[in-house]
N, C-alpha and C positions, 0 to 999 in steps of 0.2 A: 746812867740808869734811871735817874729821878725823871728825865725827859721822856724815855722810853716808857716807863711805867704810867707816867701821866696821859700819854697819847694810846697806850693799850687799853686803859679804862674807859676810855671813850668808844672804844669798837664793841658793840653789842654781842658780836660772835667770838670774842675772845675773853677768857676766864682768868682773871689774875687773883692768886692767893699768897699769902706769906704767913709765917708762924706756923704753919701746919706743914707736916710731913705726908708724903705719899705713902699710904699703908699697902694698898694692893693696886694692881693694874691688870684688867681684863681686856684682851684684844680678840675680837672676832672680825669677821669679814666685812661688816659694815661700821664698826666703831670701836672706839678706845674707852674704856671706863675707868677713871680713878676713884678710889675711895681714900679720902684723907684721915689722919688720926681723929679728927673730930667728928667722923663719920659722914661728913660731906661728901656726896658723889658728883663727879664732874664727867660728862662725857662729850666726845667729839670726834671728828675724823682724823685729826693730826695731833699728834704727841711729839714734842720737842724735848729731848734730854738734854738740857743746857744747864745742869744744875752743879757743875764743877767736876773736879777731878776724881771724887770720890762718890760720883753720882748714884744716889738711891734709886732713881728712875732707871737709869742704864742697868744697875745690877738686878732690878726687878724684872725686866725683860730680857735679860742676859745678853746684852750688846756687847760683843767682844771688843777689847781694846788693844792696842799695840804700843809699846814705849820704844823710843829711840833715844840711845845716849848720844849727846851732842858733844860731850867733852868740854862743856862750858860750865863755868860757874858765874853767879852774879854777886856784886857788891851793891846794896841799896841803902840810901839814907834819905833823909828829907832835909832841905836847908831853906833858909830865908835869904834872899838876896838884896841887895842894896838898891836895884832898881826893880820895877815891875816886870814880871815875865809877860805880861800882855796877853795871855791865854795862848801863847806860843810855845811849841814843843821844838827843842833842838836835838839834833842827833849827830854825832860825828863817828865815822866809820874807821876804826883803828885796826891795825894788823893783828892785834890780839882779840878784837871783837868791839861791838858798838858801845859808845857812851852817850847815855841820852839824860837830857833834863825835860822832865814832864811836869807841866804847870797843874797845881793843885787847886781847888776851889777857894781855899782860904788865903791865897797869895803866895803860899811856899810852893817849892818845886820838890819833886822826887828825883833823885839822881839814881840812874841804874847803870852800873858798868859791868857789863858782861864780858869776860874774857876766858881764854883758855884755862883749863885745870891747871896746867904748868905755870902759867902766869899768876893765877890765883894763889898758888902755893907759894910762889916769891914774893907776893904781895903781903900775904899773911905772915910771912917769916920776919918782915921788917919791923922794927921797934921805933917807939917813939917815947922817950924819958922812961926807958926800962919796962914799958909796957907795949904789948902787941897793939897795933893801931886799929885793929878790928878782930872780931871773932868770926870763925866759920858757923854758917847757918843753912 
């Protein structure tokens, strides 16, 4: 994200902003105009609604969405490994779903274990010293 932002700020036809929310969006045949909460107005020919699952941009222009249940859950944690991850991601495809070790900028790794809902329920039922080994989120 940092590298993308750095490069985008060097392109004069691209407007980057943060810390302000889009208040209104007006679309006509020749342009899109945004008004931010600080009253700054930005206009252009292309608007990309890439502001997340609860996209205010998408909501304001009434772009419909569809959700598909995948019957998977994920266990996510952060670990420190004995040896460096060398900026390398590792992924193993298991019968219950993928297990990934993803490098973080500070030397740690994020572990994401995606599995079927049935297997997740089994894992959640496991106990360690009388306590559940992890909670559902």
